[in-house]
py3Dmol code that shows the C-alpha trace and the ligand (Angstrom):
import py3Dmol

protein = """\
ATOM      1  CA  MET A   1     -57.959  28.926  71.659  1.00  0.00           C
ATOM      2  CA  ARG A   2     -56.085  30.072  68.503  1.00  0.00           C
ATOM      3  CA  LEU A   3     -52.486  29.527  69.626  1.00  0.00           C
ATOM      4  CA  PRO A   4     -52.538  25.697  69.407  1.00  0.00           C
ATOM      5  CA  ARG A   5     -53.069  26.049  65.626  1.00  0.00           C
ATOM      6  CA  LEU A   6     -49.414  27.112  65.180  1.00  0.00           C
ATOM      7  CA  PRO A   7     -47.900  23.633  65.682  1.00  0.00           C
ATOM      8  CA  VAL A   8     -50.750  22.118  63.653  1.00  0.00           C
ATOM      9  CA  GLY A   9     -50.059  24.475  60.720  1.00  0.00           C
ATOM     10  CA  LEU A  10     -46.298  23.851  60.831  1.00  0.00           C
ATOM     11  CA  ALA A  11     -46.834  20.117  60.935  1.00  0.00           C
ATOM     12  CA  THR A  12     -49.159  20.301  57.910  1.00  0.00           C
ATOM     13  CA  GLY A  13     -46.596  22.313  55.960  1.00  0.00           C
ATOM     14  CA  ILE A  14     -43.793  19.920  56.843  1.00  0.00           C
ATOM     15  CA  VAL A  15     -45.868  16.898  55.824  1.00  0.00           C
ATOM     16  CA  LEU A  16     -46.751  18.524  52.467  1.00  0.00           C
ATOM     17  CA  LEU A  17     -43.153  19.558  51.788  1.00  0.00           C
ATOM     18  CA  THR A  18     -41.557  16.237  52.611  1.00  0.00           C
ATOM     19  CA  SER A  19     -44.148  13.942  51.032  1.00  0.00           C
ATOM     20  CA  THR A  20     -42.814  12.402  47.801  1.00  0.00           C
ATOM     21  CA  PRO A  21     -45.169  11.861  44.850  1.00  0.00           C
ATOM     22  CA  VAL A  22     -46.284   8.303  44.292  1.00  0.00           C
ATOM     23  CA  ALA A  23     -44.158   6.794  41.507  1.00  0.00           C
ATOM     24  CA  ARG A  24     -46.051   6.677  38.254  1.00  0.00           C
ATOM     25  CA  ALA A  25     -46.873   3.273  36.814  1.00  0.00           C
ATOM     26  CA  ALA A  26     -43.999   1.923  34.730  1.00  0.00           C
ATOM     27  CA  ALA A  27     -44.220   2.910  31.035  1.00  0.00           C
ATOM     28  CA  SER A  28     -46.537   0.464  29.323  1.00  0.00           C
ATOM     29  CA  GLU A  29     -44.822  -1.971  26.965  1.00  0.00           C
ATOM     30  CA  PRO A  30     -45.815  -1.634  23.294  1.00  0.00           C
ATOM     31  CA  SER A  31     -48.464  -4.184  22.460  1.00  0.00           C
ATOM     32  CA  PHE A  32     -46.970  -4.694  18.985  1.00  0.00           C
ATOM     33  CA  VAL A  33     -43.479  -5.168  17.479  1.00  0.00           C
ATOM     34  CA  VAL A  34     -41.843  -3.683  14.397  1.00  0.00           C
ATOM     35  CA  PRO A  35     -42.389  -6.113  11.482  1.00  0.00           C
ATOM     36  CA  SER A  36     -39.348  -7.991  10.138  1.00  0.00           C
ATOM     37  CA  PRO A  37     -37.831  -6.249   7.121  1.00  0.00           C
ATOM     38  CA  TYR A  38     -37.896  -7.746   3.639  1.00  0.00           C
ATOM     39  CA  VAL A  39     -34.460  -9.273   2.945  1.00  0.00           C
ATOM     40  CA  ILE A  40     -32.741  -9.075  -0.460  1.00  0.00           C
ATOM     41  CA  ALA A  41     -29.288 -10.483  -1.290  1.00  0.00           C
ATOM     42  CA  ILE A  42     -27.014  -8.680  -3.741  1.00  0.00           C
ATOM     43  CA  ASP A  43     -23.955 -10.323  -5.212  1.00  0.00           C
ATOM     44  CA  PRO A  44     -21.205  -8.054  -6.544  1.00  0.00           C
ATOM     45  CA  GLY A  45     -19.622 -10.394  -9.111  1.00  0.00           C
ATOM     46  CA  HIS A  46     -15.935 -11.413  -8.910  1.00  0.00           C
ATOM     47  CA  GLY A  47     -13.501  -9.815  -6.412  1.00  0.00           C
ATOM     48  CA  GLY A  48     -10.059 -10.031  -4.889  1.00  0.00           C
ATOM     49  CA  SER A  49      -6.557  -8.787  -5.748  1.00  0.00           C
ATOM     50  CA  PRO A  50      -3.223 -10.619  -5.995  1.00  0.00           C
ATOM     51  CA  THR A  51      -1.303 -10.866  -2.729  1.00  0.00           C
ATOM     52  CA  SER A  52       2.156 -12.165  -1.704  1.00  0.00           C
ATOM     53  CA  ASP A  53       0.477 -15.538  -1.120  1.00  0.00           C
ATOM     54  CA  PRO A  54       0.463 -17.331  -4.526  1.00  0.00           C
ATOM     55  CA  THR A  55      -2.153 -19.836  -3.313  1.00  0.00           C
ATOM     56  CA  GLN A  56      -4.626 -17.006  -2.608  1.00  0.00           C
ATOM     57  CA  LEU A  57      -7.190 -16.866  -5.433  1.00  0.00           C
ATOM     58  CA  TRP A  58      -8.361 -13.599  -6.947  1.00  0.00           C
ATOM     59  CA  ASP A  59     -10.799 -12.751  -9.735  1.00  0.00           C
ATOM     60  CA  PRO A  60     -11.018  -9.321 -11.379  1.00  0.00           C
ATOM     61  CA  GLY A  61     -13.668 -10.416 -13.912  1.00  0.00           C
ATOM     62  CA  VAL A  62     -13.519  -8.642 -17.280  1.00  0.00           C
ATOM     63  CA  VAL A  63     -10.514  -6.326 -17.549  1.00  0.00           C
ATOM     64  CA  VAL A  64     -10.334  -3.620 -20.224  1.00  0.00           C
ATOM     65  CA  GLY A  65      -7.328  -1.333 -19.766  1.00  0.00           C
ATOM     66  CA  ALA A  66      -7.454  -0.160 -16.156  1.00  0.00           C
ATOM     67  CA  ILE A  67     -11.174  -0.940 -15.755  1.00  0.00           C
ATOM     68  CA  MET A  68     -12.004  -4.115 -13.848  1.00  0.00           C
ATOM     69  CA  GLU A  69     -15.439  -5.707 -13.644  1.00  0.00           C
ATOM     70  CA  LYS A  70     -15.037  -6.501  -9.902  1.00  0.00           C
ATOM     71  CA  ASP A  71     -14.834  -2.768  -9.073  1.00  0.00           C
ATOM     72  CA  ILE A  72     -17.884  -1.850 -11.179  1.00  0.00           C
ATOM     73  CA  THR A  73     -19.998  -4.643  -9.664  1.00  0.00           C
ATOM     74  CA  LEU A  74     -19.122  -3.639  -6.080  1.00  0.00           C
ATOM     75  CA  ASP A  75     -19.966   0.007  -6.826  1.00  0.00           C
ATOM     76  CA  LEU A  76     -23.278  -0.972  -8.478  1.00  0.00           C
ATOM     77  CA  ALA A  77     -24.114  -3.165  -5.471  1.00  0.00           C
ATOM     78  CA  ARG A  78     -23.542  -0.276  -3.073  1.00  0.00           C
ATOM     79  CA  ARG A  79     -25.711   2.077  -5.170  1.00  0.00           C
ATOM     80  CA  LEU A  80     -28.490  -0.529  -5.317  1.00  0.00           C
ATOM     81  CA  ARG A  81     -28.171  -1.177  -1.583  1.00  0.00           C
ATOM     82  CA  THR A  82     -28.673   2.554  -0.842  1.00  0.00           C
ATOM     83  CA  LEU A  83     -31.905   2.616  -2.877  1.00  0.00           C
ATOM     84  CA  LEU A  84     -33.239  -0.556  -1.231  1.00  0.00           C
ATOM     85  CA  GLN A  85     -32.372   0.603   2.283  1.00  0.00           C
ATOM     86  CA  LYS A  86     -34.474   3.748   1.725  1.00  0.00           C
ATOM     87  CA  GLU A  87     -37.316   1.302   1.081  1.00  0.00           C
ATOM     88  CA  ARG A  88     -36.545  -0.249   4.509  1.00  0.00           C
ATOM     89  CA  VAL A  89     -35.241  -3.435   2.843  1.00  0.00           C
ATOM     90  CA  LYS A  90     -32.542  -5.384   4.689  1.00  0.00           C
ATOM     91  CA  VAL A  91     -29.734  -5.814   2.153  1.00  0.00           C
ATOM     92  CA  VAL A  92     -27.168  -8.599   2.402  1.00  0.00           C
ATOM     93  CA  LEU A  93     -24.054  -8.408   0.211  1.00  0.00           C
ATOM     94  CA  THR A  94     -22.144 -11.593  -0.654  1.00  0.00           C
ATOM     95  CA  ARG A  95     -18.970  -9.485  -0.400  1.00  0.00           C
ATOM     96  CA  SER A  96     -18.594  -5.986   1.008  1.00  0.00           C
ATOM     97  CA  GLY A  97     -15.037  -5.270  -0.178  1.00  0.00           C
ATOM     98  CA  ASP A  98     -12.416  -6.433  -2.643  1.00  0.00           C
ATOM     99  CA  GLN A  99     -12.426 -10.078  -1.569  1.00  0.00           C
ATOM    100  CA  TYR A 100     -12.348 -13.363  -3.434  1.00  0.00           C
ATOM    101  CA  VAL A 101     -15.417 -15.401  -2.487  1.00  0.00           C
ATOM    102  CA  GLU A 102     -16.218 -18.842  -3.953  1.00  0.00           C
ATOM    103  CA  ILE A 103     -19.578 -19.222  -5.720  1.00  0.00           C
ATOM    104  CA  SER A 104     -20.658 -21.922  -3.205  1.00  0.00           C
ATOM    105  CA  GLU A 105     -19.754 -19.622  -0.307  1.00  0.00           C
ATOM    106  CA  ARG A 106     -21.705 -16.758  -1.924  1.00  0.00           C
ATOM    107  CA  TRP A 107     -24.764 -18.978  -2.152  1.00  0.00           C
ATOM    108  CA  ASN A 108     -24.306 -20.103   1.490  1.00  0.00           C
ATOM    109  CA  ARG A 109     -24.341 -16.449   2.549  1.00  0.00           C
ATOM    110  CA  VAL A 110     -27.490 -15.755   0.534  1.00  0.00           C
ATOM    111  CA  HIS A 111     -29.227 -18.821   1.942  1.00  0.00           C
ATOM    112  CA  ALA A 112     -28.240 -18.015   5.538  1.00  0.00           C
ATOM    113  CA  SER A 113     -29.543 -14.435   5.233  1.00  0.00           C
ATOM    114  CA  GLY A 114     -33.138 -15.514   4.692  1.00  0.00           C
ATOM    115  CA  ALA A 115     -33.219 -13.439   1.473  1.00  0.00           C
ATOM    116  CA  ARG A 116     -36.400 -13.610  -0.596  1.00  0.00           C
ATOM    117  CA  LEU A 117     -34.794 -12.279  -3.798  1.00  0.00           C
ATOM    118  CA  PHE A 118     -31.261 -12.596  -5.155  1.00  0.00           C
ATOM    119  CA  VAL A 119     -29.527 -10.272  -7.640  1.00  0.00           C
ATOM    120  CA  SER A 120     -26.041 -11.030  -8.990  1.00  0.00           C
ATOM    121  CA  LEU A 121     -24.371  -8.027 -10.657  1.00  0.00           C
ATOM    122  CA  HIS A 122     -21.880  -8.339 -13.544  1.00  0.00           C
ATOM    123  CA  VAL A 123     -20.910  -6.547 -16.736  1.00  0.00           C
ATOM    124  CA  ASN A 124     -20.741  -8.404 -20.019  1.00  0.00           C
ATOM    125  CA  ALA A 125     -17.866  -9.104 -22.439  1.00  0.00           C
ATOM    126  CA  PHE A 126     -17.577 -10.548 -25.916  1.00  0.00           C
ATOM    127  CA  ASP A 127     -14.084 -11.306 -27.086  1.00  0.00           C
ATOM    128  CA  GLY A 128     -13.414 -10.737 -30.766  1.00  0.00           C
ATOM    129  CA  ASP A 129     -16.359  -8.494 -31.601  1.00  0.00           C
ATOM    130  CA  PRO A 130     -16.344  -5.054 -29.920  1.00  0.00           C
ATOM    131  CA  SER A 131     -19.616  -4.124 -31.654  1.00  0.00           C
ATOM    132  CA  ILE A 132     -21.630  -6.510 -29.465  1.00  0.00           C
ATOM    133  CA  ASN A 133     -23.602  -4.446 -26.934  1.00  0.00           C
ATOM    134  CA  GLY A 134     -26.779  -4.294 -24.855  1.00  0.00           C
ATOM    135  CA  ALA A 135     -28.304  -5.309 -21.531  1.00  0.00           C
ATOM    136  CA  THR A 136     -29.220  -8.910 -20.696  1.00  0.00           C
ATOM    137  CA  ILE A 137     -30.851 -10.540 -17.672  1.00  0.00           C
ATOM    138  CA  PHE A 138     -30.043 -14.210 -17.019  1.00  0.00           C
ATOM    139  CA  TYR A 139     -32.124 -16.502 -14.846  1.00  0.00           C
ATOM    140  CA  PRO A 140     -31.296 -20.058 -13.701  1.00  0.00           C
ATOM    141  CA  LYS A 141     -34.698 -21.754 -13.800  1.00  0.00           C
ATOM    142  CA  SER A 142     -38.206 -21.029 -15.014  1.00  0.00           C
ATOM    143  CA  ASP A 143     -39.419 -20.106 -11.517  1.00  0.00           C
ATOM    144  CA  SER A 144     -37.136 -17.058 -11.718  1.00  0.00           C
ATOM    145  CA  LEU A 145     -38.499 -15.967 -15.121  1.00  0.00           C
ATOM    146  CA  PRO A 146     -41.119 -13.477 -13.802  1.00  0.00           C
ATOM    147  CA  PHE A 147     -38.438 -11.813 -11.652  1.00  0.00           C
ATOM    148  CA  ALA A 148     -36.052 -11.667 -14.642  1.00  0.00           C
ATOM    149  CA  GLN A 149     -38.768 -10.113 -16.819  1.00  0.00           C
ATOM    150  CA  ALA A 150     -39.609  -7.474 -14.200  1.00  0.00           C
ATOM    151  CA  VAL A 151     -35.937  -6.474 -13.818  1.00  0.00           C
ATOM    152  CA  ASP A 152     -35.406  -6.499 -17.608  1.00  0.00           C
ATOM    153  CA  ALA A 153     -38.416  -4.244 -18.254  1.00  0.00           C
ATOM    154  CA  ALA A 154     -37.408  -1.690 -15.630  1.00  0.00           C
ATOM    155  CA  LEU A 155     -33.710  -1.727 -16.574  1.00  0.00           C
ATOM    156  CA  GLY A 156     -34.623  -1.307 -20.261  1.00  0.00           C
ATOM    157  CA  GLN A 157     -36.627   1.815 -19.383  1.00  0.00           C
ATOM    158  CA  SER A 158     -33.880   3.192 -17.153  1.00  0.00           C
ATOM    159  CA  LEU A 159     -31.122   2.730 -19.791  1.00  0.00           C
ATOM    160  CA  LYS A 160     -33.183   4.044 -22.705  1.00  0.00           C
ATOM    161  CA  PRO A 161     -31.763   7.601 -22.440  1.00  0.00           C
ATOM    162  CA  TYR A 162     -28.281   6.065 -22.889  1.00  0.00           C
ATOM    163  CA  GLN A 163     -29.382   4.122 -25.982  1.00  0.00           C
ATOM    164  CA  VAL A 164     -28.318   0.802 -24.512  1.00  0.00           C
ATOM    165  CA  ALA A 165     -30.182  -1.970 -26.337  1.00  0.00           C
ATOM    166  CA  ASP A 166     -32.457  -4.228 -24.288  1.00  0.00           C
ATOM    167  CA  ASP A 167     -31.473  -7.783 -25.214  1.00  0.00           C
ATOM    168  CA  GLY A 168     -34.161  -9.269 -22.982  1.00  0.00           C
ATOM    169  CA  VAL A 169     -33.968 -12.289 -20.699  1.00  0.00           C
ATOM    170  CA  ALA A 170     -32.199 -15.600 -21.254  1.00  0.00           C
ATOM    171  CA  PRO A 171     -31.968 -18.847 -19.270  1.00  0.00           C
ATOM    172  CA  LYS A 172     -28.546 -19.830 -17.940  1.00  0.00           C
ATOM    173  CA  PRO A 173     -29.053 -23.000 -15.888  1.00  0.00           C
ATOM    174  CA  GLU A 174     -25.367 -23.347 -15.021  1.00  0.00           C
ATOM    175  CA  LEU A 175     -25.516 -20.135 -12.944  1.00  0.00           C
ATOM    176  CA  TRP A 176     -26.836 -20.402  -9.375  1.00  0.00           C
ATOM    177  CA  VAL A 177     -27.837 -24.029  -9.682  1.00  0.00           C
ATOM    178  CA  HIS A 178     -28.854 -24.242  -6.006  1.00  0.00           C
ATOM    179  CA  SER A 179     -31.111 -21.203  -6.135  1.00  0.00           C
ATOM    180  CA  ASP A 180     -34.500 -21.720  -4.463  1.00  0.00           C
ATOM    181  CA  ILE A 181     -35.580 -18.055  -4.500  1.00  0.00           C
ATOM    182  CA  PRO A 182     -36.182 -15.744  -7.502  1.00  0.00           C
ATOM    183  CA  THR A 183     -32.679 -15.164  -8.868  1.00  0.00           C
ATOM    184  CA  VAL A 184     -31.269 -13.001 -11.664  1.00  0.00           C
ATOM    185  CA  THR A 185     -27.834 -12.200 -13.046  1.00  0.00           C
ATOM    186  CA  VAL A 186     -27.763  -8.630 -14.385  1.00  0.00           C
ATOM    187  CA  GLU A 187     -25.409  -7.814 -17.299  1.00  0.00           C
ATOM    188  CA  PRO A 188     -26.310  -4.168 -17.978  1.00  0.00           C
ATOM    189  CA  ALA A 189     -23.667  -3.404 -20.652  1.00  0.00           C
ATOM    190  CA  TYR A 190     -20.543  -4.677 -22.419  1.00  0.00           C
ATOM    191  CA  LEU A 191     -17.156  -3.617 -21.158  1.00  0.00           C
ATOM    192  CA  THR A 192     -15.734  -4.850 -24.507  1.00  0.00           C
ATOM    193  CA  ASN A 193     -17.853  -2.267 -26.343  1.00  0.00           C
ATOM    194  CA  ALA A 194     -16.073   1.095 -26.337  1.00  0.00           C
ATOM    195  CA  ARG A 195     -19.224   3.233 -26.019  1.00  0.00           C
ATOM    196  CA  GLU A 196     -20.700   1.152 -23.197  1.00  0.00           C
ATOM    197  CA  ALA A 197     -17.297   0.914 -21.471  1.00  0.00           C
ATOM    198  CA  SER A 198     -17.110   4.710 -21.311  1.00  0.00           C
ATOM    199  CA  LEU A 199     -20.724   4.821 -20.028  1.00  0.00           C
ATOM    200  CA  LEU A 200     -19.816   2.293 -17.312  1.00  0.00           C
ATOM    201  CA  GLU A 201     -17.182   4.699 -16.056  1.00  0.00           C
ATOM    202  CA  GLN A 202     -19.836   7.406 -15.463  1.00  0.00           C
ATOM    203  CA  GLY A 203     -21.585   7.769 -12.116  1.00  0.00           C
ATOM    204  CA  ASP A 204     -24.934   8.800 -13.632  1.00  0.00           C
ATOM    205  CA  PHE A 205     -24.978   5.693 -15.848  1.00  0.00           C
ATOM    206  CA  ARG A 206     -24.237   3.495 -12.833  1.00  0.00           C
ATOM    207  CA  ASP A 207     -27.066   5.252 -10.967  1.00  0.00           C
ATOM    208  CA  ALA A 208     -29.367   4.509 -13.909  1.00  0.00           C
ATOM    209  CA  ILE A 209     -28.431   0.809 -13.735  1.00  0.00           C
ATOM    210  CA  ALA A 210     -29.048   0.718  -9.960  1.00  0.00           C
ATOM    211  CA  GLN A 211     -32.353   2.596 -10.392  1.00  0.00           C
ATOM    212  CA  GLY A 212     -33.509   0.232 -13.136  1.00  0.00           C
ATOM    213  CA  VAL A 213     -32.713  -2.908 -11.139  1.00  0.00           C
ATOM    214  CA  PHE A 214     -34.295  -1.326  -8.058  1.00  0.00           C
ATOM    215  CA  SER A 215     -37.534  -0.532  -9.936  1.00  0.00           C
ATOM    216  CA  GLY A 216     -37.624  -4.072 -11.310  1.00  0.00           C
ATOM    217  CA  ILE A 217     -37.161  -5.529  -7.816  1.00  0.00           C
ATOM    218  CA  LEU A 218     -40.021  -3.397  -6.448  1.00  0.00           C
ATOM    219  CA  ALA A 219     -42.287  -4.341  -9.366  1.00  0.00           C
ATOM    220  CA  SER A 220     -41.597  -8.052  -8.899  1.00  0.00           C
ATOM    221  CA  ASP A 221     -43.024  -8.285  -5.387  1.00  0.00           C
ATOM    222  CA  PRO A 222     -45.625  -5.856  -3.919  1.00  0.00           C
ATOM    223  CA  GLN A 223     -44.738  -7.306  -0.509  1.00  0.00           C
ATOM    224  CA  ILE A 224     -41.579  -5.115  -0.467  1.00  0.00           C
ATOM    225  CA  GLU A 225     -43.586  -1.877  -0.515  1.00  0.00           C
ATOM    226  CA  ALA A 226     -46.235  -3.349   1.805  1.00  0.00           C
ATOM    227  CA  THR A 227     -43.547  -4.261   4.365  1.00  0.00           C
ATOM    228  CA  ASN A 228     -42.031  -0.791   4.022  1.00  0.00           C
ATOM    229  CA  GLN A 229     -45.430   0.835   4.762  1.00  0.00           C
ATOM    230  CA  GLN A 230     -46.041  -1.530   7.666  1.00  0.00           C
ATOM    231  CA  ILE A 231     -42.647  -0.748   9.256  1.00  0.00           C
ATOM    232  CA  ALA A 232     -43.151   3.003   8.667  1.00  0.00           C
ATOM    233  CA  ARG A 233     -46.593   2.916  10.336  1.00  0.00           C
ATOM    234  CA  THR A 234     -45.286   0.929  13.316  1.00  0.00           C
ATOM    235  CA  GLU A 235     -42.303   3.251  13.736  1.00  0.00           C
ATOM    236  CA  ALA A 236     -44.597   6.307  13.601  1.00  0.00           C
ATOM    237  CA  THR A 237     -46.928   4.781  16.205  1.00  0.00           C
ATOM    238  CA  LEU A 238     -44.020   3.916  18.495  1.00  0.00           C
ATOM    239  CA  ALA A 239     -42.570   7.430  18.100  1.00  0.00           C
ATOM    240  CA  ALA A 240     -45.968   8.981  18.961  1.00  0.00           C
ATOM    241  CA  GLN A 241     -46.249   6.679  21.980  1.00  0.00           C
ATOM    242  CA  HIS A 242     -42.791   7.695  23.239  1.00  0.00           C
ATOM    243  CA  GLN A 243     -43.660  11.375  22.705  1.00  0.00           C
ATOM    244  CA  ALA A 244     -46.912  11.009  24.673  1.00  0.00           C
ATOM    245  CA  GLU A 245     -45.059   9.244  27.517  1.00  0.00           C
ATOM    246  CA  ALA A 246     -42.428  11.992  27.635  1.00  0.00           C
ATOM    247  CA  ALA A 247     -45.167  14.680  27.684  1.00  0.00           C
ATOM    248  CA  ALA A 248     -47.022  12.870  30.500  1.00  0.00           C
ATOM    249  CA  ALA A 249     -43.806  12.588  32.533  1.00  0.00           C
ATOM    250  CA  ALA A 250     -43.100  16.323  32.066  1.00  0.00           C
ATOM    251  CA  ASP A 251     -46.698  17.129  33.053  1.00  0.00           C
ATOM    252  CA  ALA A 252     -46.408  15.005  36.205  1.00  0.00           C
ATOM    253  CA  GLN A 253     -43.163  16.792  37.105  1.00  0.00           C
ATOM    254  CA  ARG A 254     -44.870  20.202  36.707  1.00  0.00           C
ATOM    255  CA  THR A 255     -47.764  19.056  38.934  1.00  0.00           C
ATOM    256  CA  VAL A 256     -45.343  17.938  41.665  1.00  0.00           C
ATOM    257  CA  THR A 257     -43.457  21.261  41.478  1.00  0.00           C
ATOM    258  CA  ALA A 258     -46.718  23.255  41.622  1.00  0.00           C
ATOM    259  CA  ALA A 259     -47.921  21.209  44.619  1.00  0.00           C
ATOM    260  CA  ARG A 260     -44.632  21.844  46.467  1.00  0.00           C
ATOM    261  CA  TRP A 261     -44.848  25.606  45.854  1.00  0.00           C
ATOM    262  CA  GLY A 262     -48.508  25.580  46.918  1.00  0.00           C
ATOM    263  CA  ALA A 263     -47.532  23.857  50.138  1.00  0.00           C
ATOM    264  CA  ILE A 264     -44.727  26.355  50.802  1.00  0.00           C
ATOM    265  CA  VAL A 265     -46.960  29.401  50.203  1.00  0.00           C
ATOM    266  CA  GLY A 266     -49.819  27.826  52.164  1.00  0.00           C
ATOM    267  CA  GLY A 267     -47.510  27.101  55.062  1.00  0.00           C
ATOM    268  CA  ILE A 268     -46.186  30.684  55.092  1.00  0.00           C
ATOM    269  CA  VAL A 269     -49.740  32.170  54.975  1.00  0.00           C
ATOM    270  CA  LEU A 270     -50.883  29.854  57.762  1.00  0.00           C
ATOM    271  CA  LEU A 271     -47.860  30.738  59.874  1.00  0.00           C
ATOM    272  CA  TRP A 272     -48.462  34.480  59.289  1.00  0.00           C
ATOM    273  CA  LEU A 273     -52.148  34.193  60.295  1.00  0.00           C
ATOM    274  CA  VAL A 274     -51.300  32.293  63.461  1.00  0.00           C
ATOM    275  CA  MET A 275     -48.571  34.780  64.423  1.00  0.00           C
ATOM    276  CA  ARG A 276     -50.858  37.759  63.756  1.00  0.00           C
ATOM    277  CA  PHE A 277     -53.627  36.422  65.987  1.00  0.00           C
ATOM    278  CA  ALA A 278     -51.123  35.521  68.668  1.00  0.00           C
ATOM    279  CA  ILE A 279     -49.592  39.022  68.654  1.00  0.00           C
ATOM    280  CA  ARG A 280     -53.028  40.737  68.662  1.00  0.00           C
ATOM    281  CA  ARG A 281     -54.166  38.688  71.595  1.00  0.00           C
ATOM    282  CA  GLN A 282     -51.103  39.626  73.669  1.00  0.00           C
ATOM    283  CA  THR A 283     -51.129  43.389  72.862  1.00  0.00           C
ATOM    284  CA  ARG A 284     -54.951  43.928  73.172  1.00  0.00           C
ATOM    285  CA  LEU A 285     -55.637  46.915  75.515  1.00  0.00           C
ATOM    286  CA  PRO A 286     -58.575  46.955  77.990  1.00  0.00           C
ATOM    287  CA  GLN A 287     -61.663  48.606  76.384  1.00  0.00           C
ATOM    288  CA  PRO A 288     -62.889  51.933  77.886  1.00  0.00           C
ATOM    289  CA  PRO A 289     -66.359  51.834  79.478  1.00  0.00           C
ATOM    290  CA  PRO A 290     -69.156  52.510  76.915  1.00  0.00           C
ATOM    291  CA  TYR A 291     -70.186  56.128  76.594  1.00  0.00           C
ATOM    292  CA  ARG A 292     -73.947  56.531  77.038  1.00  0.00           C
ATOM    293  CA  ARG A 293     -74.435  59.371  74.609  1.00  0.00           C
ATOM    294  CA  ARG A 294     -77.758  58.197  73.141  1.00  0.00           C
ATOM    295  CA  SER A 295     -79.564  58.067  76.487  1.00  0.00           C
ATOM    296  CA  TYR A 296     -78.225  61.539  77.391  1.00  0.00           C
ATOM    297  CA  ARG A 297     -79.530  63.013  74.127  1.00  0.00           C
ATOM    298  CA  ARG A 298     -82.854  61.335  74.575  1.00  0.00           C
ATOM    299  CA  ARG A 299     -83.101  62.729  78.085  1.00  0.00           C
ATOM    300  CA  ARG A 300     -82.200  66.242  76.863  1.00  0.00           C
ATOM    301  CA  SER A 301     -84.732  66.223  74.005  1.00  0.00           C
ATOM    302  CA  VAL A 302     -87.364  64.949  76.397  1.00  0.00           C
ATOM    303  CA  SER A 303     -86.642  67.850  78.787  1.00  0.00           C
ATOM    304  CA  ARG A 304     -86.949  70.350  75.897  1.00  0.00           C
ATOM    305  CA  ARG A 305     -90.384  69.079  74.902  1.00  0.00           C
ATOM    306  CA  PHE A 306     -91.749  69.732  78.369  1.00  0.00           C
TER     307      PHE A 306
END
"""
ligand_1 = """\
1
ZN
Zn -18.854 -11.351 -14.531
"""
view = py3Dmol.view(width=600, height=400)
view.addModel(protein, "pdb")
view.setStyle({"model": 0}, {"cartoon": {"style": "trace"}})
view.addModel(ligand_1, "xyz")
view.setStyle({"model": 1}, {"stick": {}})
view.zoomTo()
view.show()
């Protein structure tokens, strides 16, 4: 009766070995999305170099010796962009290289970006009096005054170690007339002042300007930091979710592998048992007749007693 188990055992093993695991449910879609970043537009003032085309406009801004305002403003914009990007702000530049861009086109780019704040970067000049110095923040309309004051306060603090005077804020309605978001024009120092011109050539002074404007931007709207925290939390949650999914997939793979090995070992053991019983059954020798030793002893002891 044991031999028929051999095909049954083999069939079981084959079924276990060839069965594929049921595909896991597709990874669940995140039930939330990463919040939109806070957008800020930065305008590196001036730009462009003369070309072979005489009709092509170019604008270096203030030029003192070999120093040109357009190069300083682009460098300041890049430094400020780096600081803002660490705060997960989306930064839009009105020009990213040495290009001439019309004021109206700059504003179009700002408007199209969906920026909530706008910072135009320049350096100041005063022809005829090289002693004039200091940092000034211009704003176009009164609705930009709080933003101008926040940037002025932070920039004043940041430039204090360099003894650059804080000249405060001033309205300049002719600048950025179409502005409908908080807008400032930053003039951190005078290129026509020898001491400030040499400071403007230093990387650490430029970092201090960028840091001051950055701090003022952050202080002007708590929503920037709130958005940063929100994006950071969402990114962390998504990363944890992806990690958990990867761990679950690895776990499922280990379970499948263990099940396959279990089936292989089980099949081998089953096969061995069946073969052993089959071999025993075929080689079993006829048993010798039982030896009636007990009855003989009993008979002998009985005969001794009598
Ligand atoms: Zn300028």
